[in-house]
ROTIGU-865807 format. One record per residue: residue in one letter; x, y, z of N, C-alpha, C in turn. Coordinates in steps of 0.001 Angstrom, whole numbers, padded with zeros to 6 digits, always signed. Layout:
BEGIN
AXYZXYZXYZ;...
***
This chain:
BEGIN
X+014861-024066-007026+014423-022943-007869+014456-021622-007080;X+014014-021690-005803+014007-020496-004959+015431-019954-004808;X+016393-020870-004646+017788-020466-004477+018299-019725-005706;X+017915-020203-006908+018362-019568-008153+017772-018160-008281;X+016498-018018-007894+015826-016717-007979+016493-015721-007028;X+016851-016196-005820+017524-015336-004847+018888-014905-005381;X+019631-015852-005989+020934-015516-006583+020765-014518-007727;X+019709-014699-008537+019422-013766-009638+019169-012365-009087;X+018398-012295-007994+018078-011011-007373+019325-010353-006801;X+020170-011152-006151+021422-010624-005607+022320-010116-006737;X+022393-010875-007822+023179-010453-008983+022657-009157-009565;X+021321-008999-009561+020705-007774-010088+021144-006558-009278;X+021096-006675-007942+021507-005561-007079+022993-005255-007242;X+023813-006303-007388+025256-006108-007575+025515-005394-008898;X+024777-005794-009951+024913-005156-011260+024523-003690-011212;X+023413-003395-010533+022976-002006-010387+024036-001195-009638;X+024582-001804-008566+025595-001103-007761+026801-000725-008599;X+027166-001587-009542+028370-001345-010341+028215-000222-011356;X+026985+000249-011569+026814+001359-012513+026495+002669-011793;X+026481+002628-010446+026227+003853-009687+027522+004354-009074;X+027990+005533-009461+029215+006064-008867+029090+006185-007353;X+030058+005647-006632+030041+005703-005174+029526+004448-004518;X+028830+003587-005282+028320+002333-004733+029208+001192-005223;X+029606+000323-004314+030521-000769-004641+029775-002082-004819;X+029964-002716-005977+029388-004040-006201+029972-005057-005240;X+031265-004909-004934+031913-005802-003983+031300-005695-002599;X+030939-004472-002196+030304-004275-000893+028974-005003-000838;X+028172-004862-001889+026865-005519-001890+027009-007040-001933;X+027985-007539-002700+028226-008990-002718+028553-009479-001315;X+029314-008672-000586+029695-009023+000781+028493-008968+001715;X+027760-007847+001681+026647-007682+002610+025453-008566+002251;X+025402-009046+001005+024348-009980+000605+024740-011443+000847;X+025940-011640+001411+026334-012963+001874+026904-013915+000843;X+027341-013413-000320+027863-014323-001349+029305-014000-001745;X+029937-013061-001021+031257-012584-001431+032323-013684-001403;X+032430-014382-000277+033474-015399-000149+033289-016519-001168;X+032042-016964-001331+031779-018038-002299+032060-017568-003721;X+031753-016312-003983+032000-015733-005306+033499-015690-005598;X+034280-015257-004610+035732-015191-004759+036315-016586-004985;X+035883-017552-004175+036388-018919-004295+036003-019537-005629;X+034782-019272-006073+034291-019829-007336+035074-019292-008522;X+035275-017976-008549+036006-017344-009658+037466-017778-009661;X+038062-017915-008474+039481-018286-008368+039751-019710-008838;X+038746-020587-008691+038932-021998-009053+037814-022454-009988;X+037601-021666-011019+036476-021891-011928+036561-023221-012657;X+037783-023726-012872+037955-024941-013676+037591-026212-012919;X+037562-026164-011597+037238-027370-010822+035750-027395-010489;X+035146-028569-010643+033704-028748-010389+032888-027697-011148;X+033148-027616-012446+032612-026540-013288+031083-026481-013275;X+030425-027644-013318+028965-027678-013391+028331-027015-012171;X+028838-027349-010984+028297-026773-009752+028553-025270-009708;X+029751-024864-010124+030103-023453-010053+029321-022626-011071;X+029033-023215-012228+028209-022512-013209+026785-022330-012688;X+026319-023307-011907+024989-023197-011305+024898-022055-010317;X+026036-021681-009756+026105-020541-008831+026323-019232-009585;X+027233-019270-010572+027625-018043-011262+026593-017546-012273;X+025957-018465-012992+025056-018059-014088+023905-017183-013597;X+023160-017573-012521+022085-016680-012075+022590-015315-011613;X+023750-015304-010933+024316-014018-010486+024720-013176-011687;X+025427-013807-012630+025868-013101-013828+024706-012606-014658;X+023658-013443-014790+022473-013051-015561+021794-011860-014909;X+021668-011909-013576+021059-010790-012853+021852-009515-013029;X+023186-009623-012972+024053-008444-013124+023952-007867-014534;X+023970-008740-015539+023885-008286-016931+022540-007614-017191;X+021456-008223-016694+020124-007622-016853+020083-006246-016188;X+020688-006147-015006+020710-004864-014294+021439-003801-015097;X+022579-004187-015675+023389-003222-016426+022685-002810-017723;X+022099-003780-018429+021429-003482-019700+020125-002724-019496;X+019334-003187-018532+018018-002581-018309+018130-001381-017368;X+018982-001540-016361+019015-000543-015291+019833+000693-015571;X+020709+000659-016584+021579+001810-016816+020771+003090-017059;X+019738+002987-017873+018903+004164-018164+018032+004530-016959;X+017441+003494-016306+016564+003745-015158+017334+004415-014030;X+018521+003855-013722+019325+004416-012635+019806+005818-012972;X+020167+006024-014239+020633+007348-014664+019541+008388-014426;X+018285+008032-014775+017172+008962-014597+016791+009097-013121;X+016873+007979-012375+016553+008028-010942+017517+008940-010208;X+018820+008829-010555+019818+009682-009918+019684+011135-010355;X+019152+011340-011563+018981+012696-012063+017782+013387-011406;X+016660+012642-011280+015426+013248-010787+015165+012977-009303;X+015652+011839-008784+015427+011494-007373+016732+011014-006720;X+017788+011828-006743+019088+011383-006226+019073+011057-004738;X+018311+011839-003978+018268+011656-002525+017669+010292-002164;X+016485+010010-002681+015786+008761-002357+016527+007549-002908;X+017047+007657-004140+017765+006536-004762+019014+006183-003974;X+019768+007205-003561+020991+006968-002802+020696+006361-001441;X+019636+006840-000784+019280+006292+000527+018902+004813+000432;X+018272+004416-000648+017924+003002-000816+019190+002140-000843;X+020210+002595-001573+021448+001813-001669+022255+001875-000370;X+022155+002986+000346+022769+003036+001670+022110+001983+002568;X+020799+001861+002457+020070+000855+003226+020506-000557+002888;X+020690-000845+001606+021151-002172+001189+022487-002526+001838;X+023381-001534+001897+024705-001761+002494+024584-001920+004011;X+023801-001037+004648+023621-001101+006093+023031-002439+006530;X+022121-002970+005714+021465-004228+006059+022423-005396+006174;X+023555-005305+005481+024517-006399+005516+025642-006206+006517;X+025672-005043+007181+026748-004783+008152+026759-005795+009304;X+025584-006183+009861+025611-007201+010933+026288-008501+010506;X+026083-008891+009243+026735-010103+008733+028253-009938+008752;X+028720-008754+008404+030161-008488+008374+030749-008432+009776;X+030045-007777+010712+030564-007659+012079+030655-009024+012756;X+029778-009948+012368+029856-011305+012923+031151-011990+012506;X+031731-011548+011403+032977-012147+010913+034177-011753+011779;X+034074-010588+012438+035241-010085+013168+035069-010074+014687;X+033849-010146+015188+033654-009992+016624+034156-011193+017429;X+034352-012333+016735+034837-013518+017449+036301-013374+017856;X+037001-012410+017240+038416-012203+017534+038607-010928+018360;X+039598-010940+019238+039915-009770+020047+040469-008659+019150;X+039983-007443+019368+040439-006307+018562+041883-005956+018918;X+042720-005867+017901+044123-005496+018104+044374-004125+017497;X+045500-003536+017910+045863-002228+017375+046072-002256+015875;X+046648-003342+015363+046896-003446+013923+045593-003515+013140;X+044590-004177+013720+043289-004277+013047+042621-002906+012956;X+042690-002157+014060+042112-000804+014071+042843+000085+013073;X+044162-000036+013024+044969+000754+012082+044564+000451+010640;X+044391-000835+010323+043996-001245+008969+042620-000689+008629;X+041696-000765+009584+040336-000243+009361+040388+001251+009047;X+041127+002006+009855+041224+003460+009650+041907+003771+008319;X+042950+003008+007987+043698+003244+006753+042804+003054+005522;X+042036+001955+005492+041159+001709+004341+040024+002721+004291;X+039532+003106+005464+038468+004111+005517+038956+005429+004918;X+040147+005879+005343+040703+007134+004832+041032+007054+003344;X+041465+005858+002892+041794+005679+001470+040565+005926+000594;X+039444+005322+000964+038224+005473+000153+037688+006897+000251;X+037707+007474+001450+037245+008858+001599+038113+009810+000769;X+039424+009561+000762+040328+010373-000051+040048+010215-001524;X+039765+008982-001942+039456+008706-003346+038206+009459-003783;X+037227+009543-002884+035960+010207-003227+036122+011715-003381;X+037219+012279-002840+037450+013728-002921+038144+014145-004212;X+038683+013139-004934+039373+013460-006182+038385+013925-007235;X+038849+014791-008125+038000+015263-009216+037889+014188-010279;X+036738+014164-010962+036546+013183-012023+037336+013569-013256;X+037602+012555-014078+038368+012786-015290+037557+013505-016355;X+038188+013757-017449+037544+014483-018548+036418+013679-019164;X+035308+014367-019469+034201+013725-020177+034392+013811-021686;X+035551+014363-022117+035777+014547-023539+036304+013318-024244;X+036481+012218-023530+036987+010986-024141+035945+010432-025106;X+036385+010112-026308+035477+009520-027299+035928+008111-027636;X+034952+007231-027824+035257+005840-028152+034974+005526-029617;X+034788+006552-030414+034528+006348-031844+035846+006216-032611;X+035825+005375-033642+036969+005193-034550+038275+004880-033807;X+038200+003932-032891+039392+003548-032131+040344+002734-032988;X+041640+002943-032771+042643+002103-033407+043005+000944-032497;X+044015+000167-032887+044418-000998-032092+044810-000588-030679;X+045579+000512-030562+046007+000992-029251+044823+001385-028375;X+043794+001943-029005+042598+002341-028258+041866+001149-027665;X+041802+000051-028444+041130-001162-027942+041937-001807-026816;X+043265-001775-026934+044120-002307-025864+043921-001479-024589;X+043854-000158-024744+043635+000720-023597+042279+000431-022955;X+041268+000174-023786+039948-000173-023265+040010-001435-022412;X+040793-002423-022872+040946-003666-022115+041608-003386-020769;X+042633-002526-020778+043330-002173-019535+042373-001443-018579;X+041560-000551-019132+040561+000159-018321+039592-000847-017710;X+039225-001874-018490+038340-002931-017998+038953-003681-016828;X+040251-003969-016921+040971-004666-015833+040936-003814-014566;X+041229-002518-014711+041240-001611-013549+039846-001516-012942;X+038842-001356-013800+037463-001231-013320+037033-002494-012579;X+037384-003663-013123+036988-004936-012509+037629-005097-011141;X+038911-004754-011053+039618-004883-009776+038931-004048-008701;X+038528-002841-009061+037875-001971-008083+036433-002404-007823;X+035787-003051-008805+034430-003561-008588+034425-004684-007561;X+035474-005506-007574+035536-006677-006699+035897-006287-005269;X+036731-005254-005103+037142-004844-003757+035974-004137-003066;X+035514-004661-001920+034390-004024-001220+034718-002593-000818;X+033743-001708-000992+033911-000321-000570+034490+000595-001628;X+035110+000024-002657+035679+000845-003736+034747+000756-004942;X+034246+001884-005389+033289+001910-006488+033984+001869-007842;X+033705+000815-008608+034259+000709-009955+033789+001849-010834;X+032525+002246-010674+031984+003354-011465+032687+004657-011134;X+032978+004848-009833+033670+006077-009434+035076+006120-010037;X+035749+004968-010054+037088+004909-010651+037012+005193-012148;X+035986+004664-012816+035790+004952-014242+035563+006450-014457;X+034850+007085-013526+034631+008528-013631+035953+009279-013472;X+036778+008829-012522+038080+009470-012316+038946+009364-013565;X+038809+008240-014281+039593+008012-015495+038950+008661-016725;X+037698+009128-016572+037004+009777-017678+036262+008832-018611;X+036107+007570-018199+035487+006574-019088+034065+006203-018688;X+033561+006747-017586+032239+006322-017103+031128+006664-018100;X+031007+007940-018457+029931+008349-019366+030050+007699-020749;X+031264+007629-021345+031377+006949-022641+030924+005483-022598;X+031276+004755-021536+030883+003347-021433+029375+003218-021226;X+028812+004034-020308+027366+003996-020040+026577+004371-021299;X+027046+005385-022029+026365+005800-023261+026415+004699-024319;X+027528+003964-024358+027654+002845-025309+026664+001742-024964;X+026523+001443-023675+025557+000423-023239+024137+000853-023590;X+023822+002137-023372+022495+002655-023701+022210+002521-025195;X+023187+002841-026042+023012+002711-027494+022741+001261-027877;X+023472+000343-027230+023296-001083-027529+021896-001547-027166;X+021378-001096-026025+020036-001511-025595+018953-000912-026489;X+019302+000172-027190+018348+000774-028138+018650+000341-029575;X+019557-000638-029710+019913-001204-031020+020432-000149-031999;X+021223+000785-031454+021835+001814-032278+023333+001537-032421;X+023828+001640-033669+025271+001421-033919+025779+000159-033222;X+025044-000946-033404+025342-002163-032648+026757-002691-032917;X+027196-002635-034173+028528-003125-034501+029607-002367-033757;X+029501-001041-033785+030481-000200-033099+030429-000419-031583;X+029204-000550-031032+029049-000752-029588+029677-002074-029146;X+029468-003122-029940+030024-004437-029605+031549-004400-029663;X+032086-003707-030677+033548-003581-030791+034152-002843-029590;X+033386-001948-028990+033858-001218-027811+033722-002070-026550;X+032557-002720-026397+032265-003427-025150+032983-004767-025021;X+033328-005418-026152+034012-006718-026071+035397-006595-025425;X+036294-005708-025915+037605-005594-025238+037482-005116-023799;X+036531-004216-023552+036305-003768-022179+035859-004942-021308;X+034940-005771-021849+034447-006938-021122+035526-007967-020860;X+036410-008175-021855+037536-009110-021676+038442-008618-020549;X+038697-007315-020530+039502-006722-019456+038854-006915-018093;X+037539-006755-018051+036794-006953-016804+036961-008385-016303;X+036840-009360-017198+036992-010776-016812+038396-011054-016269;X+039407-010532-016958+040799-010725-016508+040995-010102-015120;X+040479-008886-014938+040623-008190-013667+039914-008898-012527;X+038715-009421-012801+037940-010127-011767+038696-011356-011278;X+039199-012167-012225+039913-013396-011856+041188-013064-011072;X+041948-012067-011541+043215-011710-010899+042999-011217-009470;X+042056-010297-009273+041838-009743-007939+041180-010764-007028;X+040360-011670-007603+039725-012721-006795+040775-013631-006177;X+041792-013963-006953+042869-014822-006437+043645-014120-005319;X+043866-012818-005472+044571-012050-004447+043754-012008-003155;X+042456-011724-003288+041604-011629-002101+041458-012985-001423;X+041363-014054-002216+041292-015397-001637+042537-015680-000797;X+043700-015297-001313+044956-015485-000581+044930-014703+000746;X+044467-013456+000702+044421-012629+001904+043445-013183+002941;X+042299-013704+002461+041315-014272+003383+041838-015542+004049;X+042642-016298+003334+043194-017525+003902+044324-017232+004885;X+045189-016291+004549+046374-016008+005362+046104-015001+006481;X+045272-013998+006185+045046-012918+007155+043546-012606+007229;X+042740-013597+007586+041280-013459+007509+040755-012284+008319;X+041105-012219+009601+040554-011175+010472+041003-009786+010016;X+042292-009631+009728+042804-008331+009269+042146-007924+007955;X+041934-008902+007062+041284-008605+005780+039858-008117+006003;X+039151-008743+006942+037775-008314+007205+037718-006948+007880;X+038731-006605+008690+038774-005261+009245+039023-004232+008136;X+039853-004609+007158+040080-003731+006005+038780-003535+005233;X+038067-004636+005045+036788-004585+004329+035786-003735+005104;X+035774-003878+006432+034854-003086+007254+035154-001596+007095;X+036435-001251+007013+036809+000141+006764+036299+000618+005414;X+036434-000233+004383+035920+000092+003054+034414+000344+003097;X+033697-000533+003811+032229-000447+003854+031777+000813+004583;X+032385+001098+005732+032026+002313+006485+032288+003557+005633;X+033435+003567+004954+033775+004703+004089+032777+004829+002945;X+032346+003697+002414+031373+003701+001321+030071+004356+001772;X+029608+003998+002979+028371+004581+003520+028542+006084+003745;X+029680+006480+004340+029941+007910+004579+030019+008692+003274;X+030647+008087+002257+030773+008744+000952+029406+008982+000321;X+028535+007995+000435+027187+008123-000130+026392+009188+000616;X+026505+009207+001957+025828+010254+002727+026341+011638+002320;X+027661+011746+002139+028264+013025+001739+027725+013500+000390;X+027446+012558-000503+026997+012914-001849+025596+013509-001872;X+024775+013219-000836+023391+013723-000860+023176+014942+000038;X+024184+015341+000810+024022+016494+001683+023780+017807+000932;X+024467+018045-000214+024234+019332-000895+022903+019386-001648;X+022194+018265-001744+020986+018196-002568+019806+018856-001854;X+019131+019757-002561+017911+020352-002030+016735+019457-002393;X+015979+019031-001376+014880+018101-001624+013602+018592-000956;X+012484+018171-001547+011181+018461-000958+010927+017499+000205;X+009989+017900+001073+009668+017063+002234+009212+015672+001828;X+008456+015599+000732+007936+014304+000298+009066+013368-000101;X+010115+013923-000747+011228+013059-001138+012035+012619+000084;X+012101+013475+001113+012778+013082+002349+012053+011899+002979;X+010719+011985+003016+009915+010899+003591+010093+009614+002788;X+009989+009757+001444+010162+008582+000571+011565+008006+000723;X+012559+008904+000794+013943+008466+000944+014159+007688+002233;X+013594+008184+003340+013738+007489+004623+013031+006135+004595;X+011879+006081+003935+011182+004802+003780+012015+003820+002960;X+012635+004332+001880+013484+003480+001043+014744+003042+001789;X+015234+003906+002687+016378+003529+003521+016028+002317+004385;X+014830+002363+004981+014365+001241+005813+014150-000002+004963;X+013495+000182+003803+013239-000947+002905+014559-001565+002441;X+015500-000719+002032+016799-001204+001581+017528-001966+002672;X+017465-001448+003910+018115-002126+005038+017508-003499+005274;X+016169-003577+005251+015487-004859+005461+015802-005842+004341;X+015809-005353+003095+016113-006204+001947+017546-006722+002044;X+018495-005813+002353+019897-006199+002494+020095-007220+003597;X+019425-007007+004735+019549-007932+005874+018962-009299+005531;X+017786-009289+004899+017121-010545+004560+017918-011323+003516;X+018373-010651+002467+019129-011339+001420+020474-011826+001942;X+021067-011068+002864+022343-011473+003449+022235-012750+004259;X+021052-013009+004813+020852-014212+005631+020397-015410+004806;X+020077-015178+003523+019592-016276+002685+020757-017153+002220;
***
């Protein structure tokens, strides 16, 4: 029972991460110690289904609860307390870094590994500098082509959610679909226009499932064939993710009390991330 509760909690944090621009659900899955098992489970879902459902259901339930319940809370937290909220998630990521470094320190550092780390780091930092897409996209009265496009957007979002260090929410913002999707989820949780919301979220959700399975198989292949190089790439993604989050809070003017609270949350997040990563 304790194991299921821990998986539920990890799923909750991963779900929250996926709705915060700049925070990667894949990074948290990695730093919380369930990334490899998650990739293997999704890639081979049809074999030993009962055992794999016992692993996936608590994580999925936690993620869904986070997205349904947390979308409004996180939106308001980022609006009113962006500094402290961001520092907490930076702490969650930092707490899992020791787990990641243990994956690569057993191997001698090569020039190619350093190159891969720098390349992935620069890729994510470059992505964070791009301007977001238009907020004028509307999901009302979609035709068949609109629903197909939603599915494709879901595939793209899922692929970026699974890759550590790349924020699916940030990619949705770049494409202009972040606010429309979040607003649709909020309407659904308030039982407003439920039919229309379900028609929007179902094709998007199907796209997400397709994208998760496809990218999971690719990452599984890379981990099997090029494990050390893949982890150096992931380490670059994670470092870039932390730098991107720090960059996002530098322009924010904050009171001394929020700085203190933020630093406390940074410590709490680090301890939580470290503890959950070792579970």
